[in-house]
Each structure stands twice: as structure tokens, then as C-alpha cells.
N, C-alpha and C positions, 0 to 999 in steps of 0.2 A: 247638191253640196259639192263644192269644187275640191281640187286636189289639196289645197291648203287645209280644208276642213277635215280631211282624212289623212293626217300625217303618218309617216312611218313610225314604228315603235321607238326609234331612237331620237325622235324629235321631242322637244319639251312640250309641244302642244298635245302630245299623246298622253301626257301624265294625267293621273286621275284628279288632279286639282281642277281641271277644266271640264266644262260641258260643251256640247256641240255648238251652242250659241256663242261661246267664247272663241271657238275655232273659226266659226264663220266671221266673227268680228275681226279676228286676226287676219284672215284672208282679205277682208274688205279694206282695212286700213293699209295693208301692204300694197294692194293694187292702187289705191288712191295715192299713196305716198310716191310710188314709182311714177305716176302720171303727173303729179302736181308739185313735187318738191325737188329742190336741188340744194346740195350741201355746199354753200358758198358764203363768202363774206358779203354783207349788205351795206350799201352806202347810207341808206336811211332806215335805221332799225325801227324807229317809231312807226313809220309808214308800213314797213313790212309786217310788223306785229298786228297792226290794225287790219291789214289785208288778210293775214292768216286767220285771225279770229272770225272775220266775216266768212271766209272760205270754210272754216271748220263748222260754223253754224249752218251754212247752206248744205253741207254734206251730212250733217246730223251727228258729228262726232262729239260736240260739246254737251249733248244731252246726257252722256254717260257720267259726267261730273256733277250733275244736278239731281237732287233727291225729290221725287214726287212727279208722277205722270201728269197730274193736274197743273204742274208748274213748268212743263216742258221737259222734264226728266225722262230718262229711258225706263226707269222703274220707280217703285215707291221709296226705295233706299238706293244709295250709291253703291254700285257694283265695283268693289275694289279690284277684283281680277280684271274687269273690263278696262278700268282706268290704267292699270299697270300694263296691260297688253298694248293699249294705245300709246302710252309713253315709251315703252320699250321700242316699239316700231318706229315712232316718229324720231326718237333720239338716234336711232341707227341711220336715219336718212338726213336729219337736219336738227341741230341743237336748238336753233331759234324756234323752229316749229314745235318742238317738244315744250319749250318754255311757254309759248303762247297758249297752248292748250292747257298746260298744267296750272298756270296762274288763274285761268277762268275757274277751275275747280277749287283751288285753294282760296281764292278771293271770295267765292260765294259759298264755300263749304259750311261756314258757321251759320249762314242763313238757312241752308238745307237742314242743318241739325237742330237749330234752336229758334228759328224765326217764327213769328206768328203767321197766320194765314194771309193777312194783309201785307206783311213784309215779303213773304215768299211770292205773292201774286205781283207785287210791284217790281221785284228785282229778278227773280229766277228765270222767267220766260225770256227776258231780254239777254240774260247770260247764255241760255241754251241756244238762242237763235244767232248769237254773235252781234246783237244790236248794242250791247253794253259791255264794256270791259271792266273787270273786277280786280280788286287788289286787297291784300291781307297786310295790315299795318300793325305789327307786333313789336319789332325791334326798335331800340332807342340807342342814342350815343353811349349811354352807360348801362344799358340793359339788353344784352344780346342773349348769350347762353343763360344768364341769370334773369329770367323774365320777371320774377317777383320784385326786382329792383327798379321796375319802371317808374318814371316820375311824371309822365304826362297826366295831368289832373282833369277831372270832370266834376264840377260842382253844380248843385241844383240852383237854378234861378228861375222861379216861377214855373212855367210849363216847359222849360228846356234845361239841358245840361250845357254848361259853358266849358269848353275844352281849351287848355293852355299847355303848351309844351311842344316837343318834337318827336318825330319818328324818323328812322333812317334805314338805309338798305332796303327800301320798299320797292319790290318788283312791280312793274307796271306804273310806278310813280311817274306822274307827268302825262300819262295817256289814259289812266283809268277814269271811268265815269262815276265810280263810287269806291269807297274804302271801308272795309270792316276794321274798325279802330278799337284797340284795347287801351283803357285808361283807368287811372286810379280814382275810385269813388270813395274809398276809405271806410267801408263797412267793417273791416278788420285789418290787422297788420298783414303785410306780405301778400301772398298770392290770393288770399281770401278777400282782399279789398279791391279787386279789379273787375271792371264791367266791360261789356262789348257793345259797340254802337255801329250802325251803318251810317256813314257820312258821305253825302253826295259831294262830288268834286267841286261843284260851284258854290259850296257853302261859304258865305262871307267869313273871313278870318282864317280860312285854310289856304295856304299858299305853298307852291313848290319852291323851297328855299334853295335847292341845289340839285342839279342833275349829276349823277355819279357815273363815271366811266370805269369799266372793268375789262379784264383781259379777254373775256368772251362777251362782246357787247350785247346788252339787252336793256330795255327801259328800266331805269333804276333811279331813285330819287330820295332826297331828304325832305320831309314834310314839316311845315311849321304851323302850329295852331295858336292863334292870338285872339282870345275871346270868341272863339267859334261856337255859335249857338246851334245846338242839335236838339230837335224836339224829343221829349221823353219817349214818344212812340217809336223812336229809332233805336232804342235799346234792345239788344238781343237777350232773351232770357230774363233773369231777374238780377237786381243789384248784387254785386259780389260774385256772380257766376262766370265772369269773363274768362278767368284762368282755366276753368274746367272746360269751357266751350273751346278755347284755343287748343288745349291738349287733345280733346276729342277730334278736332279738325286735323291736327297734325298726325294723329294715329292713322287716319285714312291716307293722307297724302305723303307721309314720311315713307310708307311702303312704296309709293309710286316714284319717289326720288330714287329708291333702290332700283326700281324697274328701268328708269331712265339711265342710270349708271350701267345697268346690264346692256341696254341698247348701244351705248357708247363703246362698251367693251366688245360687243359682237362686231361692230363696225371695224374696230381696231384689229380684231382677229382676222377678219376678211382681208383687210389691207396687208397684214403681216403674212398671211398665206400667199397672197398674190405676189408679194415681193420675194418670198422664199422660193416660190416655184419658177419665177421668171429671171431673177438676177443671176447672171453668169459670173463665176468667180473661180479662179484657179482650175479651169477646165471642167467645172461642174456647176450645178446650181447651188445657191445659198442653202436651199432645203436639204441638200445631200449631206451637209455637215451635221454631226451628232449634236454639237452645241446648239444649232438651230432647232433641231428636233426636240431637244430637251426644253428649250424656251417655249416652243409652240405647245408642248405637252402641258407645261405649267399654266400657260394662258388658257388652254381648254379646261383644265381642272378648275381654275379660278372662276371661269364663266359658268360652268355647270353647278358648282357649289353655290354661287351667288343666286342662280336661277331657282334652285331648290329652296333657299331661304326666302327669297322674294315671294314666290307663289305659295309657300306654306303660310306666310303671314297674311297674304291676301285672301287665301281660302278660309283661314280661321276667322278672319274678320267677317267675311260673308256668311259664316255660320253663326254669327252673333257673339263670338267670343271676344274677350279683351285681348288685345295683341300688343300691348305696350312693349313687352320684352321682345316678342318676335319681330315687330316692326323695327325696333332699335337694332337687333342683330342683323336684319336684312340690310338696313341702310349702312350700318358700319361696315359690314363685309363687302357689300356690292360696290360702294363708292371707293373704299380703299383698294379693293381688288381691281376695279376698273382702272384706277390710276396706275397700278402695276402692269396691267395688260397693255394699256396705251403706251406707257413708257417702253415696254418691250417692243411694241410695234415701231415706235420711233427709232429704236436702236437697229431694228432690222432694215429700216429704210436708210440708215446711215445719214450722210450729209443732207440728202433730200428730205429727211424726216423733220428737219428744223427750218425748212424753207417756208416762208409765209404763204399761206393759202393751200398748202398741201394737206390732204385729208388728215393724216396723223398729227400734223402740227395743230390743226384746228381742234381736233379731239383733245390734244394735250391741254389746250386752254379751256375747253368746255368742261372737262371733268373736275378741274381744281375746285371750283366753287361748291360742287355737290358734297364735298367732304366737310363743308362748313355750314351751309344753310339748312334750315329746318332741323337744327340740332347738330353741332359739330361732332366728329367722331369721339372725342373725349367725353362728351355728354352722353352719347349712346353707350359707351363703356360703363359710365356711372349708373345709367338706367338698368343695364343688364346685371351688373354686380349687385346693386341693391335688391333687385328682384330675386336673384338667386339666394341671397341671404334671407330675404323675407320668406321664401318658400322653405328654406332650411329650418327657420325658426318655427314656422307653422307645423312642419312635420314633427318636430320634437316636442311641440306643445299639444300634440294630438289632433291638430287640424288637418285639413286636406291640402297636401302640397301640390304645387303646379308641376306637371310632368316635366 
């Protein structure tokens, strides 16, 4: 076991949330990242993502986001702590690398959770090896935070469902080999009338209506379904179960979004310390000023508190517990906190901090979307608030309150 697997007691890896296998994984992905990744802007984002997915598959990193050893996964269930450690490390080195790995897990997570043996056998080994790129198609033009408002319809026609409508803000849109698509099948009003399907990218009637450019470039698209026929056997779970499958998938990967935020914040902290220690100003270094020390102290506090929330949520889920509240807290605090840490690092770098291509400038663009996707901060606040009220009501009704 190398030095990274036996961290000093002040390292997060020494926390009791982790087992030795997690420490070994952290050492391995750190060494691999140092050897293979560079945090830079990419001319061809699609090609870079395809390359990264293949490289991750060859190195064995993708198997941690797949459930089932028989289907190429690392274990029978997805190890949330492992996924979080991978994302934290990759985000510290390269935002696009973190994205490429994360979307494989998110895109195939519903299959790991709810797929039949045949569905798992068809898709998951290719996801784990990097031979196929996955995507998760939930959001719509009028249904982002309010998932139950989705309008994309799926009607039965013989041995198939026919899909009509649109999805948007779909990560890996345009390069994915298949999409897990959520559509309204109408078994009941609202969320109870949504089902999940695996839709191959070459399905007639499915087209890439628009490629979407964002401030931290990655493959993103609007999808259009026009009479797209999807065999009944491509449904995940049972009719009307789609919303529950989506939320179970997000409970796993929402915590990993928090871990990626933590990785971005750690990178910003390193850049801020480097600047504070080396920048000469008024006969001393920037770090000699008390204002700088106070800023660095706040950054360190934010990072440590985020890490505790992230790995509490990950550990609890790996114990089989429901973590809807804990995952929401982790994503809320870590993404908002990372924005503050990165902003402070930009300030420490001064004018150079807003120069295109400088590390802190790239981080500033990378972090912004994480406060929105997989549940905006405001949605996480609602989740936590409602859960706190529910626990309070249960306590006063004589039930068992959540700690």
C-alpha cells in the first residue's frame, strides 16, 4: 500500500468514512490523472470526450459507476464513495475529464438500478469498457426543476411505444450511443405517469435538433422525437415507475456532483495558495497580509465542511440508507461553497485571474453549471426543508424521526 493509501490523520482520506480500498483507489486515480490529464481548453470537445471515455474504460475507472460484476461493474452495487473519490480527483485535474466519467455513470445508472438481465447485459459491459457512451435525458424546455411537468409522450402502438416531443440540456447529446429517456405514459397524473426507456441513438425518429454551447464547453444538445418507435422491451422497470427510477439515480450521482464541486474548490485553493505565497506586493508577499490569511482561512473552512457533507452522504448510501436529504445538503453546500472558493481565488490572482485560459478563470466557468444541474440549489433547499418538516411531524406523531 503506497503513501496515499496511508494518509496522515489530517487528510480527508484518513476519515472513518473510507476503507483501505477507497484509499487505494484515490491513490490510483491521482497517479493516473497526473500522467494522463492536462487542464486545458479543447478545440474538439466531442473528440476529447470520446477519447477520455475510451481511456477511462481501458484503465478500469468506468466500472465503478456500473452496478453488477456480471455486467462489467466493480461490485454488485454502485460504490458511491468510490464514484465520489473519482470525480473529486478528476475535477481537480480537468473539468472535462470529470464530465466524461460522470455522464457514463449517470447515463447508465437507471439501467444498473432497474434494468432486466437482458438490458444490463446489452448495455452495461459496453459502458464499463468505454465502448459505448451513455446519456440521461430527463430535462425538457418546460420541465427542468419541475420534472413532473414533462410533456414528451410515449403511447403504445402494438409491440412498441411511440415517442413524441423534446428533451433539452442533455449532456453527451450528439455523441451518445444510447439515451435513458423519461416520457409521459399517462398511468396517473404528474410524476406517477412517467416511464423510463433505453433509446438507441440510431432510432428512426430521434434527431439532434440543436447543439448547445455553454461557458464550460462539453457535449450538450436538444433532442427531438418524432414518431420514434421504441420496443416495449426497452422500458426500464414498470409503466409509471420512471420518476422513482430517475430520483433513485439522482440520489447516487447528486452526491458525486458535490464531490466534483469539492475537486474544483481544492484546485482553486491550491492556486490561491500558490499566488499568495509567490506574489510580491509592498515589500512582502500577498500571503503576509491579514486580509489574505482571512480569505484563505474561509476557503479552507468551506472545503472541509463540504468534504464532510459529501462523504457523509456517500457513506450513508453505501450502508443502504436513504440519503435524499443528505445528498441535497451535500450538493447545495459543496457547489455554492466551491463558487465562493473559486471567486476568492480569482480575486487573489487579480487581473490575471480573469485572463482566458488561466486555471482560476477556467474553474470559474466550470463551477457555475454545477449549482444548476441535477437539481438547482433552490430545489435542494426545498428538499431539505420539506424533509426537516416531515421529520418534525413524525416525531410529534409518535413516529421515528430522522436524526
